[in-house]
Z-matrix of the N, CA and C atoms (Angstrom, degrees):
N
C 1 1.453
C 2 1.526 1 109.02
N 3 1.303 2 115.70 1 92.89
C 4 1.456 3 120.14 2 179.01
C 5 1.517 4 109.46 3 -89.47
N 6 1.329 5 113.14 4 144.51
C 7 1.464 6 118.90 5 179.31
C 8 1.521 7 108.09 6 -115.52
N 9 1.310 8 115.26 7 139.45
C 10 1.460 9 117.76 8 175.94
C 11 1.534 10 108.94 9 -80.66
N 12 1.317 11 117.60 10 167.21
C 13 1.465 12 120.21 11 -177.21
C 14 1.533 13 113.93 12 -56.91
N 15 1.323 14 117.30 13 -35.00
C 16 1.467 15 120.09 14 179.83
C 17 1.523 16 110.93 15 -67.18
N 18 1.337 17 116.93 16 -41.54
C 19 1.461 18 120.39 17 177.95
C 20 1.524 19 110.70 18 -64.27
N 21 1.328 20 115.84 19 -40.04
C 22 1.466 21 119.26 20 178.49
C 23 1.527 22 110.35 21 -64.01
N 24 1.322 23 116.86 22 -41.59
C 25 1.463 24 120.74 23 178.97
C 26 1.526 25 110.51 24 -63.63
N 27 1.322 26 116.39 25 -40.89
C 28 1.463 27 120.15 26 178.59
C 29 1.527 28 111.28 27 -63.49
N 30 1.336 29 116.30 28 -43.24
C 31 1.470 30 120.19 29 178.44
C 32 1.520 31 110.99 30 -63.69
N 33 1.331 32 115.91 31 -40.52
C 34 1.469 33 119.93 32 178.92
C 35 1.529 34 110.12 33 -63.73
N 36 1.322 35 117.18 34 -41.30
C 37 1.464 36 121.16 35 178.56
C 38 1.522 37 111.44 36 -64.35
N 39 1.334 38 116.91 37 -40.49
C 40 1.468 39 120.65 38 177.67
C 41 1.522 40 110.82 39 -63.24
N 42 1.318 41 116.20 40 -43.02
C 43 1.462 42 120.47 41 178.08
C 44 1.523 43 110.54 42 -62.82
N 45 1.313 44 116.11 43 -43.93
C 46 1.469 45 120.27 44 178.59
C 47 1.524 46 110.51 45 -61.81
N 48 1.321 47 117.72 46 -40.54
C 49 1.462 48 120.91 47 179.97
C 50 1.526 49 111.79 48 -63.24
N 51 1.340 50 117.43 49 -28.61
C 52 1.464 51 120.41 50 178.02
C 53 1.516 52 111.97 51 -84.81
N 54 1.332 53 117.12 52 -36.94
C 55 1.458 54 120.94 53 -172.18
C 56 1.533 55 112.50 54 -82.12
N 57 1.306 56 118.15 55 -40.05
C 58 1.473 57 120.88 56 -175.44
C 59 1.527 58 112.16 57 -57.98
N 60 1.335 59 120.86 58 -45.76
C 61 1.466 60 118.70 59 177.63
C 62 1.536 61 112.88 60 -61.67
N 63 1.324 62 116.68 61 -36.13
C 64 1.466 63 119.31 62 177.76
C 65 1.517 64 110.82 63 -66.58
N 66 1.320 65 117.44 64 -40.04
C 67 1.465 66 120.63 65 177.69
C 68 1.522 67 110.93 66 -65.64
N 69 1.321 68 116.92 67 -40.38
C 70 1.464 69 120.44 68 177.97
C 71 1.526 70 111.07 69 -62.81
N 72 1.330 71 116.51 70 -41.20
C 73 1.461 72 120.31 71 178.61
C 74 1.527 73 110.61 72 -65.70
N 75 1.324 74 117.12 73 -42.74
C 76 1.464 75 120.60 74 178.68
C 77 1.523 76 110.37 75 -63.49
N 78 1.318 77 117.39 76 -41.21
C 79 1.468 78 121.57 77 178.02
C 80 1.529 79 110.05 78 -61.05
N 81 1.320 80 116.97 79 -44.89
C 82 1.467 81 120.32 80 -179.88
C 83 1.524 82 111.09 81 -65.47
N 84 1.335 83 117.10 82 -38.34
C 85 1.468 84 120.11 83 176.71
C 86 1.515 85 111.14 84 -62.20
N 87 1.335 86 117.17 85 -39.99
C 88 1.465 87 120.13 86 177.97
C 89 1.523 88 111.71 87 -67.24
N 90 1.315 89 117.24 88 -38.46
C 91 1.470 90 120.62 89 177.05
C 92 1.524 91 109.70 90 -63.32
N 93 1.326 92 117.19 91 -43.82
C 94 1.466 93 121.15 92 178.71
C 95 1.522 94 111.29 93 -63.13
N 96 1.326 95 116.62 94 -43.71
C 97 1.458 96 120.77 95 178.72
C 98 1.522 97 110.54 96 -62.35
N 99 1.320 98 116.96 97 -44.22
C 100 1.460 99 120.77 98 178.34
C 101 1.523 100 111.17 99 -59.95
N 102 1.316 101 116.78 100 -42.31
C 103 1.466 102 120.66 101 179.11
C 104 1.528 103 110.77 102 -61.78
N 105 1.323 104 116.59 103 -42.19
C 106 1.466 105 120.42 104 179.21
C 107 1.525 106 111.66 105 -66.43
N 108 1.328 107 116.74 106 -42.34
C 109 1.466 108 120.76 107 -179.71
C 110 1.527 109 110.38 108 -64.94
N 111 1.314 110 117.12 109 -45.42
C 112 1.463 111 120.48 110 179.05
C 113 1.526 112 110.08 111 -61.95
N 114 1.312 113 116.99 112 -40.64
C 115 1.464 114 120.30 113 177.01
C 116 1.518 115 111.95 114 -62.05
N 117 1.332 116 116.71 115 -41.87
C 118 1.464 117 120.44 116 178.13
C 119 1.523 118 110.87 117 -63.57
N 120 1.326 119 116.23 118 -44.06
C 121 1.466 120 119.87 119 -179.49
C 122 1.520 121 110.31 120 -63.54
N 123 1.317 122 117.80 121 -41.68
C 124 1.474 123 120.16 122 179.06
C 125 1.520 124 111.78 123 -65.83
N 126 1.333 125 116.87 124 -33.91
C 127 1.463 126 120.54 125 -179.54
C 128 1.522 127 112.17 126 -79.41
N 129 1.339 128 117.60 127 -25.65
C 130 1.462 129 122.17 128 -175.49
C 131 1.534 130 111.35 129 -134.22
N 132 1.321 131 118.53 130 61.48
C 133 1.474 132 118.69 131 -175.27
C 134 1.531 133 113.10 132 -65.56
N 135 1.324 134 117.65 133 -37.29
C 136 1.463 135 120.61 134 -179.23
C 137 1.515 136 111.81 135 -64.72
N 138 1.307 137 116.43 136 -45.43
C 139 1.462 138 121.32 137 178.96
C 140 1.523 139 110.65 138 -60.97
N 141 1.308 140 116.82 139 -43.33
C 142 1.466 141 120.73 140 -179.66
C 143 1.527 142 111.01 141 -66.62
N 144 1.328 143 116.53 142 -39.45
C 145 1.462 144 120.06 143 178.68
C 146 1.523 145 110.60 144 -64.16
N 147 1.331 146 116.64 145 -45.46
C 148 1.465 147 119.55 146 178.23
C 149 1.529 148 111.40 147 -63.09
N 150 1.314 149 116.77 148 -39.13
C 151 1.463 150 120.54 149 177.35
C 152 1.524 151 111.56 150 -63.22
N 153 1.317 152 116.67 151 -41.56
C 154 1.467 153 120.43 152 179.34
C 155 1.524 154 110.94 153 -65.25
N 156 1.342 155 116.51 154 -40.39
C 157 1.469 156 120.34 155 177.62
C 158 1.528 157 109.99 156 -63.51
N 159 1.314 158 116.78 157 -44.22
C 160 1.463 159 120.79 158 -179.43
C 161 1.526 160 111.11 159 -62.61
N 162 1.307 161 117.05 160 -44.09
C 163 1.465 162 120.62 161 178.94
C 164 1.526 163 110.25 162 -64.93
N 165 1.315 164 117.10 163 -41.39
C 166 1.462 165 120.55 164 177.05
C 167 1.512 166 111.81 165 -61.03
N 168 1.327 167 116.23 166 -41.39
C 169 1.467 168 120.78 167 177.95
C 170 1.522 169 110.66 168 -61.73
N 171 1.337 170 116.50 169 -46.89
C 172 1.466 171 120.35 170 180.00
C 173 1.526 172 112.04 171 -62.64
N 174 1.310 173 116.84 172 -43.17
C 175 1.460 174 120.30 173 179.09
C 176 1.525 175 109.72 174 -63.75
N 177 1.320 176 117.14 175 -40.28
C 178 1.458 177 121.09 176 177.39
C 179 1.521 178 112.11 177 -62.33
N 180 1.321 179 116.61 178 -42.33
C 181 1.471 180 120.93 179 178.09
C 182 1.523 181 111.53 180 -63.38
N 183 1.312 182 115.39 181 -44.71
C 184 1.472 183 119.52 182 179.50
C 185 1.524 184 110.35 183 -64.68
N 186 1.310 185 117.69 184 -42.86
C 187 1.477 186 121.61 185 -177.94
C 188 1.524 187 111.16 186 -68.02
N 189 1.332 188 117.89 187 -31.69
C 190 1.468 189 119.86 188 -177.05
C 191 1.537 190 111.46 189 -76.57
N 192 1.303 191 118.26 190 -15.29
C 193 1.462 192 121.29 191 179.96
C 194 1.515 193 112.32 192 -75.53
N 195 1.271 194 119.28 193 -17.93
C 196 1.471 195 122.61 194 -175.31
C 197 1.469 196 111.71 195 -86.51
């Protein structure tokens, strides 16, 4: 089943028409998530700092075992 260049272009356009809206939605979801995370960090800086220290400690412990 060979496709001529026009058919390939049409298929590519159809694929783009399906994928671009999904990418836009995913991008917007990431922007929303980032906004929520930044808001949480600004509202709870001490908790986030302690969490980061704890995670760093755990990663250090795991890495030192090897």
